[in-house]
N, C-alpha and C positions, 0 to 999 in steps of 0.2 A: 210145626212152627220153624219158619228159618232163623237163623241169629239174625242180629242188628250188628253192621260194620260202622266204623267209625277211621274215616282216618286222624289218626294222633301225630302230635306235631305242637311246635311253637312253645311260648313259654306262659307256665302259668301262671297263676297270681301272685305264689311269692317268689318265683326264679324272675317277674318282669320287676316287681318291685325290689328284689335283690339289686337288679339290673340299675335301676334308676338310683338307688343307696351308692352304689359303686359307680357309678356317672359323676356323681356330684362328688365323692372324693376323689376321683381322675380330673376334674377340673380344679378341686382347690388345690391339687397339687401341683397341674401347671400351673398354675395363678404363682403359686407361692415360693416355687424352688426354680420354674422354667423362664417365666416371666419375670417372677423377682429377683432373677440372680444379681448378685454386687455387680458383675461384668458389665451388665446393660445400663448403669446408671454410672454420672458423672461423680466428682467429689464432694458437689451440694446435693446429689440425690435425684438430679434429672435426668430423665432418658438423653443417654449419649444421641449426638446427631445421627440419623439414619440408622438409627437401633430400632428395628420394628418391634422387637421384643419388650423392650424396654418401654415403648410407646404403647403397647397393650396393655402393661402393667398398669400406666397411668389412667386407665379406663376406671380403675376403682374397684369397688367388690363387685359391680354387675356383672364384670366379667367373666368370674369363674363361676356364675349363673347362667351363664350365656352358652357360655364353655360345655357345662356339664349339659343344658339343653340340647346344643348341637350333638353330641355323645350321645345323649339318649335317641336323638331322631335318626342316626346312624344305626347304633345298634338296631332297634325294632325294624329299621328298613330291610336289614339284613337279615333280620329272624323272619318278618312278613316274605322277602321273597324267596328264601328256603322253605318255609311251610307250604308256599301257594305251589311254587313250583311241585314239590311233593305231593301234592293236592290234586296239581293238573297229570300229573299221571303220566305215561308214555304214550307216545304216538299223540298225533291229530286229532280232536276231537270230533271232526267232520267224518271225517274216514272212520272213526270207532263207532259212530251214530249210523254212517252208513252201511257197515257191517252189523250191527245188530240190527237193523230193520230186515236185510236181508234172510240173519238167521231167522226173526220173529218170523218172517214172512212163508218160511217153509216149513216153521212149525219143527226147528232144530234148536229147541231151548235148551240141549248141553254144550251146543257150540258156540251159543249167545252167553253162556253163564262163563263158559271157559276163556272167550273174550273180553270180558267185564275183570276177572282174574288177572288176563295179561295187562287189562290199563291200568291195575295198581292205582287208581287216583279215585277221588268223590266222586266223580260220574259212574265209575265204573261201581262203586259201592251203591249208591242210589239204582243203576238200572239193575244189578243182581238182585238186590230185595225186589225189586218189583216183578224182575222174571220169575222168582223165587213164590215167590205168590200167587201170581200168575199161574205156577204149574200146578200150585195147590187146591186153587179155586176153578179149574177151567175145567174137571169133570166131576165139580161137583152138583148132584142132580139136586141137592137139597135149595140150592141160592138159584135164581134167577137172574138173568143178564146185567141189570143194574144192580142188583146186589153184589154179584163177583165184579162189576167195574168199581162200586165203590170199597170194596176192600182193597180191591190191588190201588185206587188212590188213593185211600186211607195208608199204605204202606208204602207208599211212595213218598208221600209228604211225613211221615216219621222219620224215613231214612232222608231226606232232603233237610229236618229241622236235626237233624245231628249233625249234617254237614256245613254246614252255614254259618255256627258260631265259630268254630276252627277257622273257618275262611276267614270271617270278618275280626275276631278276635285279635285285641292290641292295636286295630286302627284308631280308635279313638287316642291312643296316646299319643300315635304319632299328628296327627290333627290339632290335639292339644297342646303339643310344645312348639307347634308351626304358630297357633295363634300368639301364645303366651309369650315366644322368643321375640316376636315384633313388638309387642305390649313391654316389653322386659328393657328390649334396645331402646325404645322410647321413653323410657323412666332414665336410661341411662344419659341418655341425648338430652333430658333435661338439667339435668343435676350436669353434667358438663356445661352447658351452656350459662347456669348459673353463678358456676365457679367463672368461666370466661366476663360472664358482666360487670362479678365482684371485682377481678383483676383491674377489668377498666376503670372500674368508680375507685377505686384508691386516689387518696390523696399524695398531689405530687405527681411523679411520674410512674403511667401505670407497669405491673409487676408483666415484665412481658414475661417470666418462666412463668408464672401461675396463668398468663392468658393462654400461653400456648398449653399447657396442658390439660388444661379446663374444652379447648376446643376438641385435644386429641381426644379427649376422654369423651368429647361426644360424640364423634365421629366412628369412634371404635365401637363404640358402642349401639351405635347404630348398623356400622358393616356386618358384627357377630349378629346382630339380631333379624336383621334380613338376611342373613347367610342361612341360619339355622331354618327360619321361615319358607325360604324358596326351596328347600333341602326337602322339608315335612311337607310341603302343600304338593310336590309333582310326586315324592314317593306315595301320599296319600290318593292321589289321583289317579296312579298309574294301579296301584293295588284293588282300588274300587274297580277296574274297568277288569281288570282277571277276575276277580269275583263275579262279576256281572257278567261278564262270558262264560264262566263255568255254569253258574246259575241258569243260563240260558239253554246250556246245552240238556241241563238236566231236565227243564221244562220241556224241551224239545222230544227228548229219550221218554219220559213217562208218556206223553201224547201218542209217541209210537207204540208203546204198549199197551196204553187203555184202547186204542185204533185196532190192536190186533184182537184184543176181547168181544168189544166189540164188531168185530164183523166177522167171526171167526162160526164156524157152522160146527 
C-alpha cells in the first residue's frame, strides 16, 4: 500500500487566530501612538492643517479596527501566496502533464514517479498516488478492469481530498475581512455624518471644527473600508483562480492515468 503524501504549509487554526489577535493589537497601537501622537494636533486638540495622520485619528474608534482588518488581509494574502506557490510545485503544469502522459504511454512508471518527485507540488503528489495505485492493480489477476479503474479512481480522489483543503484554507478569512471592511467603514461613515449634522444644527454659528472633524471621520472610514475590501476581493479572486487551475490539472492527470488503465492490454 502506498504512502499518502500531502503538501504542507499555511497557518493552522491557532496560528491564524494568533495572527488576527496580533493584527488587532498592531492596529490599536498605530492608532494610539502613531496617529494619536500629540505632534499631529494643535493646542485645541484638532488635527493640524494638512496633517493626514491627525485627520486619520479623527476617524474615531472605527479606524484601529479597519487598520487591523487591512493588516489581516495583507497577512493572509502573503500566507496564501507562499503556500499556493509551494503547492503549485516547480515547472509548468502543462509540461508536467505532457511528460506524465508520455511516460504512461510507454508504461515507464518509474520515470513518471520520478517526474512527480521532481514536481514537488500538490499535482505531483496526487499523480504519484495514482501511478503507485496503478502499478499495484495493473497485474492483479483477481480484479477485473472495472474494479481496477474504481480502485485507482478512489486513490486519486483520496489524494485530491488531502490537497484541496490546504489550497483553500484561510481564503474564507480573506473574503470575510473584505466584506467586514466595507460594512465597518460604512458604520464609520454614518457616525461621522451624524457628528457633522450635529455640528451644523448647533445653535448660533455652526461649530466648523466639529463639522470638519465629522466629515473627516466619515471620509477616512470610507477610504479605509474600501481599501481593505478592494485588496481582499482582489486577493481572494486571484487565489481561487490559481486553486481552480491546480484542481483542473489534477483532474486532467487523473483522466490520463485512468485512460492508461482502461486501454492497457
